C-alpha positions in Angstrom: 139.8 -20.3 300.8 137.7 -19.9 297.9 138.5 -16.5 298.2 142.1 -16.7 296.5 141.7 -20.7 294.9 141.2 -20.1 291.3 138.5 -22.5 290.4 139.1 -23.7 287.2 139.7 -27.0 285.0 143.4 -26.4 283.5 143.8 -28.2 279.9 147.2 -27.7 277.6 147.2 -24.8 275.0 149.5 -24.0 272.0 151.1 -20.6 272.6 153.2 -18.6 270.3 156.1 -17.6 271.3 156.7 -13.6 271.0 159.9 -13.3 272.2 163.3 -14.3 273.6 165.3 -12.4 275.5 168.7 -13.4 276.3 169.6 -12.2 280.0 173.0 -14.2 280.8 175.0 -16.5 278.7 172.5 -19.1 280.6 169.1 -17.6 281.4 167.0 -16.4 279.0 163.5 -14.6 279.5 160.4 -16.1 277.1 157.5 -13.7 276.1 154.2 -15.8 275.4 151.4 -15.4 273.7 148.6 -18.1 274.7 145.1 -17.8 273.2 143.0 -18.5 275.7 144.7 -17.2 278.9 142.6 -16.2 281.4 145.4 -13.7 283.6 147.4 -14.3 286.1 148.2 -13.3 289.6 151.7 -12.5 291.2 153.3 -15.8 292.8 151.6 -17.8 290.4 153.4 -20.3 288.0 152.9 -22.4 284.5 153.6 -25.6 283.1 155.4 -26.0 280.1 155.3 -29.4 277.8 157.5 -30.8 275.2 157.0 -33.6 273.3 159.2 -35.1 270.8 158.8 -36.6 267.5 158.3 -40.2 269.1 155.6 -39.1 271.4 157.9 -38.9 274.6 156.9 -36.0 276.9 158.5 -33.8 279.5 157.0 -31.4 281.7 158.3 -28.5 283.8 156.8 -25.9 285.9 158.3 -22.1 285.7 157.2 -19.4 288.0 155.0 -16.4 286.1 157.6 -13.6 285.6 155.7 -11.1 284.1 153.4 -8.6 286.0 149.4 -9.1 286.6 147.9 -8.0 283.4 151.0 -8.4 281.3 150.9 -11.3 278.8 152.8 -14.5 280.7 156.8 -14.6 280.2 159.3 -17.0 282.4 162.5 -16.8 282.9 164.5 -20.2 282.2 167.7 -20.9 283.5 170.0 -23.6 281.1 170.8 -26.7 283.4 173.4 -28.6 282.1 171.5 -32.4 281.6 168.4 -31.1 281.8 165.6 -32.2 278.9 163.7 -29.0 278.5 166.1 -25.9 279.9 168.5 -26.6 277.4 166.4 -26.6 274.1 164.0 -23.5 275.8 167.2 -21.9 276.6 169.5 -22.5 273.2 167.1 -23.8 270.2 163.4 -21.8 271.1 163.1 -18.7 268.8 160.2 -16.0 268.8 157.3 -17.7 266.5 158.3 -21.0 267.9 155.2 -22.3 270.0 155.2 -24.2 273.0 152.6 -26.2 275.0 151.6 -24.9 278.0 148.8 -25.1 281.2 148.2 -22.7 283.8 148.5 -20.1 285.5 148.9 -22.6 288.3 148.7 -22.0 291.9 146.7 -18.9 293.7 145.9 -20.5 297.5 148.9 -18.0 298.8 148.4 -15.0 296.8 148.2 -11.7 299.1 146.1 -8.6 297.9 146.3 -5.3 298.8 143.4 -5.4 300.7 144.5 -8.3 302.9 146.5 -6.1 305.2 150.3 -6.4 306.7 153.1 -6.1 307.1 154.0 -8.4 304.5 157.6 -10.1 304.3 158.1 -11.3 300.7 161.1 -14.3 300.0 162.1 -15.2 296.7 164.3 -18.7 295.8 164.8 -20.6 292.7 167.0 -20.4 289.9 166.8 -16.7 289.5 164.7 -14.0 291.0 162.0 -13.7 288.4 158.9 -14.1 290.2 160.3 -10.5 292.1 158.8 -8.3 289.1 155.6 -9.5 289.1 155.4 -9.8 293.0 156.8 -6.3 293.1 154.8 -4.6 290.5 151.5 -6.2 292.3 152.6 -5.2 295.7 153.8 -1.7 294.8 150.8 0.5 295.5 150.5 -0.9 299.1 154.0 -0.4 299.8 153.9 3.1 300.6 151.0 2.6 302.7 151.9 0.1 304.9 155.2 -1.5 306.4 156.6 -4.0 303.6 159.7 -5.8 302.4 161.2 -7.7 299.4 164.3 -9.9 300.5 165.5 -11.8 297.3 168.2 -14.8 298.0 171.8 -13.5 298.4 172.7 -15.2 295.3 170.4 -12.8 293.1 171.8 -9.7 294.4 175.2 -10.7 293.0 174.0 -12.1 289.6 173.3 -10.1 286.6 169.8 -12.3 286.6 168.5 -9.8 288.7 167.7 -6.6 286.2 164.9 -5.3 288.0 164.9 -2.9 290.4 162.7 -5.7 293.1 165.7 -7.8 293.0 167.3 -5.6 295.6 166.3 -5.6 299.6 163.3 -2.8 299.5 161.0 -1.2 301.6 162.1 -3.2 304.7 161.9 -1.0 307.6 
């Protein structure tokens, strides 16, 4: 377990928002530039914390939507009545700052050297971990049996913009 666990203390840091890309009417992808980002692996997530002027805080977890080696990005779907998503999808702009902590997770991260066969399943508000997982596994997909299966909802929605969003590599 120690091989895949990333053992370090998670601390909050302020990250600059470098871009906000509208994917659909209710979904945005947010590129971040945290000053002390240790790098991430496919399948990890990060925590976002918003703090109101009166000190009230709300925290949410978001899957990292960018591939390892790229700056972190998250994709957020607006939920009516939500505390965090309406701000992130409607008010947040490039140049703003967000508090975040992460990357989180690592106990269930597959590496190409781990062998196969491999089947990737994804779910959630949008299939944005797909590009991260697909990029991380692409070199191995040509040499071993593999399959990436997004939820059926993603095959019909425009939030699935990556080639990794379609069922690929299944044999």
